[in-house]
C-alpha angles and dihedrals in degrees: 000000000000116000122226114242113253117249118238114250092235091062093056097049114068119214114235114223107227097181095100090054090049091054093045089053090050093050090049092048090050091051092052091044091055098039102047098062090045094052092045091052092050091053090046090050090049092051092048092047091050096047107028121004132027095202126124089212090075089059093046094048094046093046091051091047090049091052090048093050093045095050091044091054090047090051091051090048093052094046091053094050119096116208 
């Protein structure tokens, strides 16, 4: 009676491609990196406006600085990543 050739173990196990999860994690990390400084600066501006100054310029300056810091951190994160 002829025997069937044995299948190699590597043919039976399928490799799972994790690249989409890696890129989803990178996008989520970029979003958090940009959003956190912006949210912090808005709360800081609200606190300053309630306690010291009643000027809208405080809010504008801190929002712009939060955006700058967030995008700067995102730029540094992207340049350090290796695809």
